[in-house]
Structures are given as C-alpha cells and as structure tokens.
C-alpha positions in Angstrom: 0.2 22.3 -18.1 0.7 25.5 -16.1 2.9 26.9 -13.4 0.6 25.4 -10.6 0.6 21.9 -12.1 4.4 22.0 -12.5 4.9 23.3 -9.0 2.6 20.5 -7.6 4.8 17.8 -9.3 8.1 19.4 -8.4 7.1 20.0 -4.8 6.1 16.3 -4.4 9.3 15.1 -6.1 11.3 17.3 -3.8 9.6 15.9 -0.7 10.1 12.3 -1.9 13.7 13.0 -2.8 14.6 14.5 0.5 12.9 11.6 2.4 14.7 9.0 0.3 18.0 10.8 0.7 17.5 10.5 4.5 16.6 6.8 4.3 19.5 5.9 2.0 22.0 8.2 3.8 23.0 9.9 0.5 24.0 6.6 -1.1 22.9 7.9 -4.5 25.9 10.3 -4.5 28.5 7.6 -3.6 29.3 6.5 -7.2 29.3 9.8 -8.9 27.9 10.5 -12.3 28.5 6.9 -13.5 26.4 5.5 -10.6 23.8 8.1 -11.3 23.7 7.1 -14.9 23.1 3.4 -13.9 20.2 4.4 -11.6 18.6 6.5 -14.4 19.1 3.7 -16.9 17.4 1.2 -14.6 14.4 3.7 -14.2 14.2 4.3 -17.9 14.1 0.5 -18.5 11.4 0.3 -15.9 9.5 3.1 -17.6 9.7 1.4 -20.9 8.5 -1.9 -19.5 5.6 -0.2 -17.8 4.6 1.7 -21.0 4.9 -1.5 -23.1 2.8 -3.5 -20.6 0.3 -0.8 -19.9 -2.6 -3.2 -19.6 -1.0 -5.3 -16.8 -0.8 -3.9 -13.2 2.8 -3.8 -11.8 3.6 -5.7 -8.6 5.4 -2.7 -7.1 5.9 0.9 -8.1 3.8 2.1 -11.1 4.4 4.6 -13.8 3.7 7.6 -11.6 6.4 6.5 -9.1 8.9 5.6 -11.8 8.6 9.0 -13.5 9.1 10.8 -10.2 12.2 8.7 -9.5 13.5 9.6 -13.0 13.1 13.3 -12.1 14.7 12.7 -8.7 17.8 10.9 -10.2 18.1 13.8 -12.7 18.2 16.2 -9.8 20.8 14.1 -8.0 22.8 14.0 -11.3 22.8 17.8 -11.4 24.0 18.0 -7.8 26.8 15.5 -8.5 27.7 17.4 -11.7 27.8 20.7 -9.9 29.8 19.3 -7.0 32.4 17.8 -9.3 32.7 21.0 -11.3 33.3 22.9 -8.0 35.8 20.4 -6.9 37.6 20.5 -10.2 37.8 24.3 -10.1 39.3 24.1 -6.6 41.7 21.3 -7.4 42.6 22.7 -10.9 
C-alpha cells in the first residue's frame, strides 16, 4: 500500500459516488445519519456474506463493489454529519 494505490482507489470511489449521487438525486442524504447507518449496515452484512461464501460467485455486485460502496456511504455519512453540525451551530 502506498500513496498511489490509495489515490487510485479513492479516485475510483469518488467517481462512482458522484455518478450514483446524480442517479439517485441525493437520496442517500434524505434520512440523515440514521438512514446512512442503515445503508452501511446493509453493505456490512453483504460484505460478511461475500467473505463467508468466498467460494461461490455472487449474482450481482461482488466484494470489490461492496467495499467501494462502504467507503462511499462512509463519505456520505461524513457529509451528513458535517452538515448537521453546521446547521446545529447556526440554529443553536
């Protein structure tokens, strides 16, 4: 692992995240941190299932896609968290 390998992954995740955000019209932000937690939980459960059944091929997204989605939802969670903190400071 080095800076280039990390940048390659984060650049790809950023591109995917921006494209999905356009497709879903920012729906991942609609339910706040609780909704984000549910999305992450679903992806973690998917990750666990894929790791435990490593010998069988998944019907849809594989381990690589699932890990990228987990990173993406973590980034969304940070955006929601930061937005809520800004809102609380303004309203508070």
